[in-house]
C-alpha positions in Angstrom: 0.0 0.0 0.0 1.2 3.5 -0.8 2.1 5.8 2.1 -0.4 8.4 1.0 -3.1 5.8 1.2 -1.8 4.4 4.5 -1.7 7.7 6.4 -5.4 8.5 6.6 -6.3 4.9 7.4 -4.0 4.9 10.4 -5.0 8.4 11.6 -8.7 7.5 11.5 -8.3 4.1 13.2 -6.1 5.3 16.0 -8.3 8.3 16.7 -11.2 5.9 17.3 -9.1 3.4 19.3 -7.5 6.0 21.6 -10.6 8.3 21.6 -8.3 11.2 21.0 -7.2 13.2 17.9 -4.3 11.5 16.1 -2.4 13.3 13.3 0.6 11.8 11.5 3.3 14.4 11.1 5.6 12.1 9.2 5.6 8.6 7.9 8.2 6.8 5.9 9.1 3.2 5.0 11.9 1.4 6.8 13.8 -1.6 5.6 11.9 -4.6 6.8 13.6 -7.5 4.9 12.0 -10.1 2.8 9.0 -10.9 5.1 8.2 -7.7 6.9 7.2 -4.1 6.3 8.1 -1.5 8.9 7.0 2.2 8.9 8.4 5.0 11.0 5.6 7.2 12.2 5.7 10.5 14.1 2.3 11.1 15.7 0.6 14.2 17.1 -1.7 13.1 19.9 -4.5 15.3 21.2 -5.0 19.0 20.8 -4.5 22.2 22.7 -2.9 21.9 26.2 -3.1 18.1 26.0 -1.0 18.0 22.8 1.9 15.5 22.7 4.2 13.8 20.2 5.1 10.1 19.9 7.5 8.3 17.7 6.5 4.7 16.9 7.1 2.0 14.4 4.2 0.1 12.6 5.1 -3.5 11.8 3.1 -5.6 9.3 3.6 -8.5 6.9 4.9 -8.1 3.4 3.1 -10.5 1.0 3.6 -14.2 2.0 5.7 -14.8 5.1 7.8 -17.9 5.9 5.8 -20.8 7.0 7.5 -20.9 10.4 7.0 -17.2 11.2 4.5 -16.1 13.9 1.3 -14.2 13.3 1.4 -10.5 14.2 -0.7 -11.2 17.2 1.7 -13.8 18.5 4.8 -11.8 17.6 3.3 -8.9 19.6 2.6 -11.1 22.6 6.2 -12.5 22.6 7.5 -9.0 22.5 5.4 -8.2 25.6 6.9 -11.3 27.3 10.4 -10.2 26.5 9.8 -6.6 27.6 8.3 -7.7 30.9 11.3 -10.1 31.5 13.6 -7.1 31.4 14.9 -7.6 27.9 16.1 -4.3 26.3 13.5 -4.2 23.5 11.1 -1.7 22.1 7.9 -1.4 24.2 4.9 -3.0 22.5 2.2 -0.4 22.3 -0.9 -1.6 20.3 -2.0 -4.7 18.4 -4.5 -4.7 15.6 -5.7 -8.1 14.4 -8.4 -6.8 12.0 -6.8 -7.1 8.5 -9.4 -4.8 7.0 -7.8 -1.7 8.5 -4.7 -1.6 6.2 -5.0 -4.9 4.5 -3.2 -7.1 7.0 -2.8 -7.3 10.8 -0.2 -4.9 12.4 1.2 -3.7 15.6 2.8 -0.6 17.0 5.9 -0.4 19.1 8.2 2.2 20.5 10.7 3.7 18.1 14.3 3.3 19.3 17.5 4.9 18.1 20.5 3.1 16.6 21.4 1.1 13.6 21.3 -2.7 13.0 23.4 -3.2 9.8 26.2 -5.7 9.9 28.7 -3.2 8.4 28.0 -0.6 11.1 28.0 -3.1 14.1 31.1 -4.9 13.0 33.3 -2.3 11.3 32.3 1.3 12.2 35.0 3.1 14.1 32.6 4.8 16.5 31.8 1.5 18.0 35.4 0.4 18.6 35.2 1.0 22.4 31.8 -0.5 22.8 32.9 -3.6 20.8 35.9 -4.1 23.1 34.0 -3.8 26.4 30.3 -3.7 26.3 28.7 -5.4 23.2 29.3 -9.0 24.2 28.1 -8.7 27.9 25.1 -6.6 26.9 23.8 -9.0 24.3 24.6 -12.1 26.4 22.9 -10.6 29.4 19.8 -9.7 27.5 19.6 -13.1 25.8 19.9 -14.7 29.3 16.9 -12.6 30.5 14.9 -13.7 27.5 15.6 -17.3 28.4 14.1 -16.8 31.9 10.7 -17.0 30.2 9.4 -20.5 30.5 6.2 -22.2 29.4 4.9 -22.6 32.9 5.2 -18.8 33.5 3.0 -17.9 30.5 -0.8 -17.6 31.2 -1.9 -17.1 27.6 -2.7 -20.7 26.6 -3.2 -19.9 23.0 0.3 -18.3 22.8 1.9 -21.2 24.6 0.5 -23.6 22.0 1.5 -21.3 19.1 5.1 -21.3 20.3 5.0 -25.1 20.0 5.1 -26.3 23.6 7.2 -29.4 23.9 9.0 -31.8 26.2 12.8 -31.6 26.5 13.1 -35.3 25.9 11.6 -35.2 22.4 12.5 -31.6 21.4 15.5 -32.5 19.3 13.7 -35.4 17.5 10.8 -33.0 16.8 13.2 -30.4 15.4 14.8 -32.8 13.0 11.4 -34.2 12.0 10.2 -30.6 11.3 13.2 -30.0 9.1 12.6 -33.2 7.1 9.0 -32.2 6.6 10.0 -28.8 5.3 12.7 -30.4 3.1 10.2 -32.8 1.6 7.9 -29.9 0.6 10.6 -28.3 -1.5 10.3 -29.1 -5.3 14.0 -30.1 -5.7 16.3 -32.5 -3.9 19.0 -31.4 -1.4 21.3 -34.4 -0.7 23.7 -32.4 1.5 20.8 -31.6 3.8 19.7 -35.2 3.9 23.2 -36.3 4.8 23.4 -33.7 7.5 20.1 -34.7 9.0 21.1 -38.3 9.1 24.2 -37.3 11.1 22.2 -35.2 13.5 19.9 -38.1 14.3 22.9 -40.1 15.4 24.4 -37.3 17.5 21.5 -35.8 19.4 22.3 -33.9 22.6 20.1 -33.7 25.7 18.1 -30.5 26.3 18.5 -29.2 29.9 15.3 -27.2 29.9 12.8 -25.6 27.5 12.9 -21.7 27.3 11.6 -18.9 25.1 14.0 -18.9 22.1 14.2 -15.7 20.0 14.7 -17.8 16.9 16.6 -15.1 14.9 19.1 -13.7 17.4 21.8 -12.3 15.2 23.7 -9.3 14.0 21.1 -7.3 12.1 18.3 -7.8 14.7 19.5 -5.5 17.4 19.8 -1.7 17.4 23.1 -0.2 18.6 24.6 3.2 19.0 28.0 4.3 20.3 26.3 4.6 23.7 25.4 0.9 23.6 22.6 -1.6 22.9 19.3 0.2 22.3 17.1 -2.8 21.8 16.6 -6.3 20.4 14.1 -6.7 17.5 12.1 -9.2 15.5 10.5 -12.0 17.4 8.7 -13.5 14.4 10.5 -16.8 14.7 10.3 -17.2 18.5 9.4 -20.6 19.9 9.9 -22.9 22.9 13.3 -24.6 22.6 16.9 -25.1 23.8 18.8 -22.0 25.0 21.8 -23.2 22.9 19.8 -22.5 19.7 20.0 -18.8 20.1 23.7 -18.8 21.0 24.5 -21.0 18.0 22.4 -18.9 15.6 24.4 -15.8 16.7 27.7 -17.7 16.1 26.8 -18.9 12.6 29.3 -18.0 9.9 26.7 -16.2 7.8 26.1 -13.6 10.5 29.7 -12.6 10.8 29.6 -10.4 7.7 33.2 -11.3 6.7 34.7 -11.0 10.1 35.2 -14.7 10.4 37.7 -14.7 13.2 35.1 -13.1 15.5 32.8 -16.1 15.8 30.1 -14.3 17.8 28.3 -12.2 15.3 31.5 -10.9 13.8 32.2 -8.8 16.9 33.1 -11.2 19.8 34.7 -14.4 20.9 32.7 -17.5 22.0 34.4 -17.9 25.5 33.6 -14.3 26.4 30.0 -14.6 25.3 29.5 -18.0 27.1 31.0 -16.5 30.3 28.9 -13.4 30.2 25.7 -15.4 29.6 26.5 -17.7 32.5 27.1 -14.7 34.8 23.5 -13.6 34.3 21.7 -16.9 33.8 23.8 -19.0 36.2 23.6 -21.7 33.5 26.8 -22.8 31.7 26.8 -23.0 27.9 27.9 -26.4 26.5 30.2 -25.8 23.4 29.3 -29.2 21.9 25.6 -28.4 22.1 26.2 -25.0 20.5 27.9 -26.8 17.6 25.0 -29.2 17.2 22.5 -26.3 17.1 24.9 -24.4 14.8 24.6 -27.3 12.3 20.8 -27.3 12.8 20.8 -23.5 12.3 22.6 -23.8 9.0 20.1 -26.4 7.8 17.2 -24.3 8.9 18.6 -21.3 7.0 19.4 -23.4 4.0 15.8 -24.6 3.8 14.5 -21.1 4.6 16.6 -19.7 1.7 15.2 -22.3 -0.6 11.6 -21.4 0.6 12.3 -17.8 -0.1 13.4 -18.6 -3.6 10.3 -20.7 -4.1 8.1 -17.7 -3.2 9.7 -15.9 -6.1 9.7 -18.8 -8.5 6.1 -19.7 -7.8 5.0 -16.1 -8.5 3.4 -15.7 -5.1 5.7 -12.8 -4.1 8.2 -12.0 -6.8 11.3 -10.0 -5.9 15.0 -9.9 -6.6 15.7 -10.1 -2.9 13.9 -13.4 -2.6 15.7 -14.8 -5.6 19.1 -13.6 -4.3 18.5 -15.2 -0.9 17.7 -18.5 -2.6 21.2 -18.6 -4.1 22.6 -18.8 -0.5 21.2 -22.3 0.1 24.4 -24.0 -1.1 26.5 -21.9 1.3 24.6 -23.2 4.3 24.8 -26.7 3.1 28.6 -26.5 2.8 28.9 -24.9 6.2 26.7 -27.6 7.9 28.9 -30.3 6.4 32.1 -28.4 7.4 30.9 -28.3 11.0 30.0 -32.0 11.0 33.6 -32.8 9.8 34.9 -30.6 12.5 32.8 -32.5 15.1 33.9 -35.8 13.8 37.6 -34.8 13.9 37.2 -33.6 17.5 36.1 -37.0 18.7 
C-alpha cells in the first residue's frame, strides 16, 4: 500500500481506538527485509494543552511470510513477554488483528534509536570502544533474560501452543522431523541436507530445559549506537526450545559479515559470550551443544533460503531479494557439512 493511502487509514483508526485526535506528522518506510514491512511514524496526539508527540514503528507482513513465522498477534505477545522479562527491546504499544484496516494485521511499538546493519556493528569506528568492552556482555545478558521466560510462566494458553510447547526429551527429535517435513515440501532434492540430518539423528544432545528462544538472534536484529545496545528486535521466529539454539544462531558463519575470526556475530569471541551469559543466567553454555545447534541452524537457514526462492519462482511474491536469498542455500549446506567434519575430527 502507498504511504499516501496508509496515512489517513492509520489516523482515523487510532483516533477511534484511543478516543483522541491523532495526526501523522511524518511517515516513511523502513527496511523490513523479505518478510516484513516497517514504517516509522511521528504522531501528534490530542489538541491544545493536551498536545503531545510520539515516535512509533508500525510493523506488518509483506506478502507471503515464511511458514515458520508467527502471526502479528503472537509476535506482539512475545515482544510483551520479552519486555516484561527485562529484555532491552522496544515497548509494544498496540495490536490490531483486523486485517481490513490496512489490508493485514499490524502492531505498533516504541521507536528506538540506533542502527542494525552488519557493516556498522562490525566495522564502524565509532563502536570500537563498545565492541571491546560492552557489546558481548550486553547482548549475552539480554539473551539470558529472554531465556528466563518458561512455558509454565505464561498464562496465555493460545500463545503457549502457538510457540509449540514441547518436552525436553523429544524436542531434538521433533526439530529434526520438522526440518525433514520442510525439506520434503521443496520441489527439488538437497542431498547435502539429507546427509546432515542423518548425522544429527545419530548425534542428538540432551536438552536441559525448555525456554523462550528468540529464533533469529543475530547481527542485524539488534539496534546499537556508540552509547550501547538500544534494543533487540524481530520476534517473528520465537518458539519454545533449547537456549543453545540462540547462542548457536548468533555464532553462525553467515552472520559474521566477513569478520570470520570473531565467531560471535562478527564482533566477539565465544568464550567471552559464554561466560557473560552464565554470569547472568547461572547456566553454563555447552560448546558441543552449540555446535550441534549451529549445524541445525545452517540447515534451517538453507531450507529457509530455498523457501524464499520458491516464493519468487512460484509467482506468489516475486522479488529480486527473494531470488538472491535462494542462491545462499548451497553456502549453508557447505557450512553444515564443514561443522560435521569438525565435530567428527574432535572425537
